[in-house]
N, C-alpha and C positions, 0 to 999 in steps of 0.2 A: 818386705815392709813389716815391721813389728813394733808394737808399742813398747815392748820391753818391760821388765819387772818394775822399774822405777816409774813408769808412766801410768800404770794401772791405778795406783792409789791417788795421784793427782787428778785423774779423770773422775773418780768417785767422789773425792772430797770437794772438788770443784763444783760438781753438780749439786751436792748438798749445800755448799755455802751459798750458791746462787739461789737455790730454792728458799733458803732461810731469809735471804735479802729481798726476795721478790715483792714482799708487801711494803717495802720502804717507799716513801713518796719521792725520794731522789732516784737518780739513775742507778741501775745495779752496778755495784763495784765488784768486778770479777776477782777471783782469788789470786793471790800472788804465786805464780808458778816458780819453779826452780830458775832463778835469774842467772845462773851460770851459763845457760843455754837459751838463746833467743827463740829457736824454733823447736817445734815438737807437735805431733799430731793432735794431742789433747790439750795444748797450752792456750790460754786465753789471757791477753794482755790488756791492761787498762791504759788507753791512749787518750791524752787530752791535748787539743790544739788550741792556742790562743792567737788570734789575729786582730789587728786594728781594723776599723771599719773601712779605711782607705785601702788596705791590702786585700780585704775581702772583695771589694768592688773591683780591684785590679785582677783578682783571681778568676773572675767570670770570663767566659769565652770571648775572645777578641775577634771572632769571625762569625757571621750569620747564625742561622739556626740549623745549619748542617745540610741543607738541600739546595739544589740549584748550583750554578757556577760559583766556585769559591772565589773569594776576594783575593787580590794579589798579596803576596808576602814579601818581606825584605829579601833581597838577592841572596840565594844560598840557603834560605830558611825552609825547612821541611815542616809541614803542619804537624803539631803535636796532638794528634787525634784524627778520627775518621769523620765521614759525613760532612766535611767542610769545617769542622771545629778546629780551633787552635787555642792553646792554653799557655798562659805565662806563669812562670814561677814567681812566687811572692814570699815575703819574710813572715815567719811565724815562730812561736815558742812551743816546744814539745815536752810533754811529760810521759814517761813510760813507767807505769807502776810507781809513780811518784818521783822517779829520777828525772832531774831537770836537764833539758837539752835546748838551750836558747839559740835563737837565730838559725833556724833550719829553713830550707827552701821547700815550698810545697806547691803543687799544681794539680789540677784535675787531669784525667786521662780517659781514654776509652773511645769506643765506637758506639755500637748499639747499647752497651752497658751504661754509657753516659746518657745517650739519648733517651733511654727508657726512664731514667731517674732525673732528667734535666730540670724538672719542676719541683724537686724535693731537695732537702739537705743532703740526703744519702747518695752522693755521687762518688765514683771511684777516683782515687788520687794517688799521687806519688810524693814521697818525702826524700829529699837529699840532705843528709846531715852534714856533708862535707863542703857543700857549695859556698856558703857564706862564712863558715868557720873552717878553714883548711885543716885537715887532719882529724876533725870531729867524727866520732863513730860511736856505736853503741853495741857492746859485746861483739866487736870486730866487724860490724856491718855498717856501711856508709849510705846505702840507698834501700828504701823499702817501698813496696807496692801494696796498696790496699784496694782490693776488689770488693764490690758491693753485693755480689751474688744475686742480682735482679733476674738473671737467666736461670737460676737454679734454686728452687724452693728448699731443697735439702741443705744447702750450703756446704755440701760435703764433696761435691764432684772435683773441685780443684785440689783440695788437700789430699784426697785419696788418689786422684789421678796422678799427681806429681810423685806420690809414693810408689805407684806402679812403675813409672819410668825409672825411678832410682833402683827399684828392685830388679829391673831389667839390665842394670849396668849402664844406664844413659845418664850423662851429666845433666841434672835437673834441679830446679829450685827447691828449697825447703820452705815449709809453711808453718804458720800458727794462726790463731784467731785474735782479733782485737775488738773490744768494745770501745767505740770512739765517742768522746764528748767534745763539745766546741764552745769556746768562749769568744765572743766579740763584744767588747765593753759597750753597754748601752743597747745591745741587741739580743745577745744570748749569754747566759751564765751557766757554764757547764751543762749545756743542752745535750741530751742523749741523741746522737746521730744514728747509731745502730751498730749492728754486728758486721764485721768485715773479715774476709780471709786475708791475712798478712803474708806477703810472698817475698822471698828473697829475689832482689833484682839481678838480672844478668848484666853485670858491670865488671869493671876491672878487678874488684875484690873477688867476685864469683870466679872469674877466669883464672886468676892466680891460685885460688883454692883448688879448683878442679883440674887445671892443666899445668900448674907450676909457673905459668907465665901469662901476662895480660897483654903481651906485645904483638899478638897475632891480629889479623884482620877479622873484625866482628861485623856481620851483616844482619839486618832485620828486613827481609823482603816484604814488599807491599805493592799490589797492583801489577804483578808480573807472574808469568807462568812458572811452574816448578823447574828451576835451573834453566830458565829461558836464555838463549844466546842472543845478545843484542848488538853484535858486531865487535870490532876490534878496538874501538875507542872507549875509554872509561866513562865518559860523561853520561851516557844512558844508564849504565849500571849504578852510577852515583845516585841517580834520581829514583830508581826503582828498587835497588837492592839495599839502599839506605845504610851506608856504613856507620857504625857506632864507635869505631876506633879509626884512627887515621890510616894505618896500613901502609906498607912500603909499595913502591912501584912494582917490585917483583911479586908481592902478594896479590896485587890487583891483576897482573898478567896471569898469574897462576889461576885465579878465579875465572877469568875469561877463557883460559885454556880448558878448565873443567866444563864450563857451559858448552863450549864448542864441541868438546869430546862427546858429551851426553847427547847433544841435539843433532850433530852433523856428521861426525866421523863414523866410519864403517864399523861393523861388529868386531873385526879382528883388532882394529886400533883400540876400540872401547875395552875389549877383554884384556889387552896387554897393558893399558895405561890407567884404567880406572883405580886400581889399587895404589897407584903412586900419588894420585891427586885426592882421593877420598878414603876416609877410614871406613872401609866397606862393612866390617863387622859391627862397628858402632852404629852405622846407618841401618843395618838389618835389625839391630836391637831396638832402635828408635821405631822403625816400621812395625816390628812385632808388638811393641807396647801400644802404639797408636792404633793398630788394627784390632788388637784385643779390646781396647777401650772403645772401639768404633768412634773415634774422635775425628770426625770428618771436617770440622772447622780447622783444618791443618794442612800440612804439606800434601796429604793424599787426596784432597778434594778442592776446597777453597784454598789456594796455595799461599797461606799466610799463617801467622801465629807460630812462627819458628825463627830460630837464629841459625846462622851458619858461621862457623869459626874455623879459621885456619890455625890449627894447633902448632905453635912454633917448634915444639919438641919433635913432632913426627912429620911436620910439613905437609899435613893432610887435613882436609876439611871434615868437620863433624856437624851433626844437626843437634840443636838444643831445643827442646819443646817449650811452649809458652801458651798462656791463656787457655785454660782447660775447663772453663765453665760449661762447655758443651760436650765434655767427655762422657763416657758411659752412655753412648747413644743419645746424647742430649739435644742434637740438632736434627730434627725430623723434616726439615725443608727439602732434603734430598730424597729421602725414602721414608716409608712407613717405619714405625717403631719395630715392627716384626722384621722388616728387611734389614734394619741396622743391627738388630740382635743376631741376625744370621749373615752378617756381612762376609763376603767371600774373603778367605785368606789368600787365595790364589790371584784374584784380580780385585784388590780393595780400593783402587783409585777411581776417581771420576774423570771423564774426558780423556785427555792424553797426559801421561806422565812418563816420559821417555826413560828417566832414570830407573823407576820402579819396574817398568816393562822390561828393560834390559837386564836389570839385576835379577829379577825373579824368573827370567827366562833361562838363566844359567843354572844348570842342575846343582852345581856345587854351592852357589849362593842360596838357592832355594832350600837345599837341605839344611844349611846353617840357620836360615831364617825359621824353618819349622822347628829346629832344635830350640831356638829362643822362645818360640810360642809354647812348646811343651814345658820348658822350665818355668815360664811365667805362670802357667796353670798350677804349678806345684809351689810357687813362692808368692810373688806379689799379687797374683790374681787367683790364689787358692780360695774358692768360694766361701767356705766356712770361716776362714780366718778374716777375709775381707768383710763379710757380713757382720762378724762380731765387732770389728772396728767401727763399722757404720752404725750399729746399734748403740755403742758406747758414745759416739759423737752425737747421735740423735738425743740421747739423755742429757748430755752436757749442754747442747745448744738450744734445746727447746725453750727453757725459761728465758734465755737471752733473746731469742727471736720473738717471744711473746712481749717482752719489754719494748723491743724495737717497734712492734706493731702498734702498741699503745702510744708511744711517742710520736710516730708518724700520724696516727689518727688525731692526736691532740693538736698537732699543728695544722690539721686539715689538708695534708698533703696526699698525693697519690702518685703511683708510678704510671706515667702515661705511655704504657707499652703495648697497647692493644694491636697497633699496626705491626710491631715487631713480633708479637706472639703469633699473629696470623701468618707472617712471613716465615718465621723460624720453626714454627710447629711446637707441639706439646712434648716436653721431655719425656723420655721413658721412665717408668718406675724403676728406681735405682736398685733396690734389693732384687726385684724380679729380673732386671737386666743381668745382674751378676750371675745368677743361676743359669739363665737361658744362654747367655753369651759363652760361658765356660763350656756348656754342653755342646753348643754349635761348633766352637773351635775344636773341641775334642773329636766330634764326629767328622769334621772336615779333615783333620790330621789322619784319622783312621780310614778315610776314603768312603765313609758311609753317607756323606753329604757333600754337595758342591757349593753351598752357600748362595748368597744373593749379591748381584752386582748393582752398584749405585746407578740410579736411573738418570741423574742429572749430569751436566757437563761443567757448567760455570755459573755460579752465583744465584741461580734461581731454578725452581723445579723444571726439569725438562729443557733448561736454557741451552742454547747452542754455545759452542766453544770457539771464540774468535781468534784465539792465540795462533793457530796454525796459518791464519791469513796474513799476519803482520809481516813476516819475513818475505813471502812471495810478493806482496804489494811493494815493499821497499825495493826488492830486487828488480822489478819491472819499471817502477816509477821514479826511482832516485837516479835521474839522468846524470847528475854531476858527481854521484857517488860520495857525497859528503856526510851520509848517515842521517840526513833530514830531508823532508819534503817541503819545498816552497809551494806557494799557492799555484804558480804556473805548472809545477810538476804534478800537483794533485789534479788540476784541470786536465792536463794531457792524459793522465792515467784514467780519469773518468771517461774521457772521450774514447780512449782505447777500449775500456771495459764495455761501454755501450755498443761500440761497433762490433766487438766479439759476440755480444749477446744478440744483437740485431743482425743475425747472419743473412736474413732475407731482405734487409734494407727497407723495412716498412716504416721506420722512423718512430715507432711507438710499440710498446710491449704491454700486454696484460700481466697480471700477477702470475698466472699459470705459465705463460710463455717465459716470463723473466726467471721464474723459479727453475724451470727446465734448463734454460740457458746457463744460469749460474752453476747448476749441478754439473754442466758440461765443461765450463771454463775454469771453475775454481780448482785449487790444488786438491788432489785426491784425499790427502789427510784431513782436509776440512770437509769436503764431500757433501753428500745429499742432506745430512741433518742441518747444516748451516744454510743451505741454499733457500728453502722455503721461508725461513725466518728472515734472512737477509732480503729477500724479494719483498716481503711484507713491510719490513722496516724502511726500505728505500722508497716504496710507494707512499708510505705514511709521511716521510720527511719531504718528499719531492712531489706531492700532489694530492695525497689523501687516499682514504680507503676506496677500493673499487675503481679507481681511475687508472688510466694507462700512463706508463712511464715514458718520458721523452728525454732526449739529450738536453734540451733546454731546461726542463724541470730539474734534472740532476745537477746541472751547472749552477742553477739558481740556489739550490740547496747547499752546494759547496760554498758559494759566495756568502750565504747567510751563516753557515756553521763554522767556517774556518777560524774566525776570531775566537769562538767559544772554546775551541780545543787547543789554540795556540796559547797555552797557559802562561808561558814566560814572555809572551809578546815580542818575540824575535823575528816574526814573519815566516817561521818554519815549524813544521810538526815533526817531533821525534817519534821513535817507536812506541814509547809509553803513551804519548799523546794520541797516536793513532789507535792504540788499544782502547783508550778512553772513548774515542769517537765510535769505534766498532761496537763497544758495549752499549753506547747510547742508541745506536741505530737498531741493534738487534732486540726485538721485543721478546718478553717472556712468552714461552709457548706452553701449552698444556703438557703435563708430565707424559713422557713417552712410556710405552710398555717396557717392563724390565727386559734387559738384554738376557739372552739365554745364559744360564749359569756356565761358568767355565769349569774346567776339570780341576779336581782336588789334587791331593798329594799323589805323586806318581805320574801325573801328566804334566810334564815340564814345558810343553809347547802349547 
């Protein structure tokens, strides 16, 4: 990653132009970058959106406030957003540095980045130039993503993070910056919304550019474990792995084969077949960049914010990174800033990640992965080079951020993010992280340090990982083997579970007794860390704290909660819906003590 000789002067002149314009009463007009290229680390575009009042009203979320059971959607519709939000595209007119692009489609986007800014104008959004005017594009790009940076005070994590992936040889989006203004006749007249990171969308244009073809199967997983196997039918994968392209039946079968190989097949089969289904070297490059960035809001910890693509040219799957506002150790809900800075290169994942476990357990693959780490420290993550780019961006963006703060204050807005800040933790100091992370990776590669292992498993500090429970539950409870659980099958399974736990036939169990029994009967891969949390969760849902659990209480809880998790109201629970239910039952636990460090380079097992 380098700014290149042509980019240094725009950075300096851009900063000077913005500083000279800062005293203007109007919104700052960013300098006009070299418009032959849309993206560049130091580029700032002037983006102006115009919507009618009716379209603005339609653009607001069409589902609740994001918490509690989500409202039903039209058949086949996947929510466009997290926390229960769903967003509709509306018509708008767009200007890019004065270039007019009429009739574009725009909608809000995001999970916590939307929720934190929900009461302000400055919410993340997407623009589709091609939707309403087929063939419309701007400098070869048809879709753009605008991230609001509410999670990252520096506004540099995403632009620098994507550059690190590109330096690692991973197909990753390009970025620029945009200062966005909004007009709604009678409401706003070129109102300064704020500074955004403008990101290249992973769409057919991206796929054709990077892989030569957009005809492969593109997936964006959400709410499913890392390459989790969901059976032999495609329907559960459709819901959880969220295809973004149609994909052939053969491509879908190939993906099911990959998940089955990763999760279920023996080591010999895995070793002989993984290279036929997965571009192993590309995945190792992705992992090397992700681990170097300590980007745990990703495939390695919370298993989302990535794409999977079956490259038609090679007939193998690759991983494409996404959503990097928590990169550079920015998500401290899992571990302290110090532990993220010293994240283990040998065991960098949280919970269970069978793909990474099996890849990094192979001496050949581990050696290749270490080679990618070493090269990154000399290229995309070279500390002095990276810090130099950070300082230039700081100088460029500081006056733009200041204008944004004034505009937000003038409107009397605030980012209502205190809940999320408590949950997600305080981001690491970016420049300090770069120095310390490079030193830690260097020491681990040399065998002088073993690094730190993430303390959490799934979604909350110290939280248990319910994913290993899903398949065993289905295996035992799915009597008709249709891949779904009816209420009668759930009832029968609950009765069998209670009978197995109540081995003495007392008819009731204390929390301590239930925890011990669950540790005995649960699958070993779920094991003791899940048992005490599950025992507490079951007692909470089926009788309250400190009370004893009975079969009657459990069955009453099933009767009450079954409709809640039968999202599509078909009278049955699929594997994704069961995972939702387990996540609901399992309470957050206090952070566990860090696991013992694992061996560094040279200890392959």
